[in-house]
N, C-alpha and C positions, 0 to 999 in steps of 0.2 A: 417754421411751423405752418405758415400760411404763404400762399403764392403772391407775395407783394413784390414781384419783380419790377424793375424800373423801365417801363415802356414809354413813358412820357418824354417829350423832347427836353433837352437841356438848353437853357437860354443864356446867352452871353450878354453882359451889360456892364456899363460903368455907372455905379451908384454912389451916392454920398452916404457913408456909414460913419456915425460918430464924428461928423464934420469933415471927413476925409474922402476924397474920390477913390474908389476901389473898383478894379475890374473883377467881376464876380461871375460865377456860374450859378444858375438857379434851376430848381426842378420841383414841381408839384408831384410827389410820388404817390403810387398806389397805396403805400403804407399809411397815408393820411398826414404825412409831414411835408412841409414846404422847406426845402433845403436851400441854403445860400452858402456857396463855397468860395474861397479865395481862388481865383483862376490860375495864379502862379504856383501856389503851394498845395492846393487841394484841401487846405484846412477848412473845417466846418466853422462858418461864422455864425450861422443861425440855423435852427431846425425847430419849427413850431408847427403844431397840428393846425390844419385848416378845416378839419371836420371832426366830429366826435371820434375819439380814438381811445379804445379800451384795452387793446392788446399790449400797449406800451404806455408808460407813464411820462415819457419824454425821450430825448436823445442826449447822450453824454457828449458835450461839445469837444472834450479832449480826445475821445476815441472815435467819435462819429457813430457809435453803436447805439441802437435803441435800448432803453431801459425796460426790460420785459416786465409786464404786470403778472406776478405769480398767480393771481386769482383767475387769470384767463388761460392758463396752461392746461390743455385737455388731459395731459397725463398725470397731473397732480391736483387738479381742481376737485373739490369734494362734491360739486354739483354742476349741472349744466349751466353754461354762461352764454351770454350774447357777446360776440366779438365784433367790434367795429373798427375800421370800416368792414363792410361785408365781403363776400367772396370775390366780387368784381373789383374791389379796391376803390380808392377815393378818386383817382384820376387815371386816365389811360393814355391813349395815343393821340388824342386831339391836340392840334397845334396851340401854342401859347404865343402871347404877344408881350413885348416889353415897350411901355410908353412912359419913360421917366419924367416927361414934362408934367403930366397930370396924375398918373398912377404908376407906381414902380413896376407892377406886373399885372397881367390879366390872363386868366386861364379858365377853362370850362371844367367844372366838376362833373363827375359821372352821376 
């Protein structure tokens, strides 16, 4: 419904998750969600919004699909709604940095 294509870079890192070292892929997406994937299997480990996100209520970790917010669907909404993030998305092509020693990830929001 919205142009939340994934243009931001994917970061590869070894992070401690639940006490275990895991090789992961991370991406701060235009959709407003910060994804952490298992680098071997592609399974979604985490997907949390890092900005106000109204178009979806979250991400189903089993399928990796966003859980759409019916109140923001333009074809069924009874009134005008504000959809966030806006048209440019929450994050674009700017490079990201992984610094596990002091902060697990650093990225610039749009």
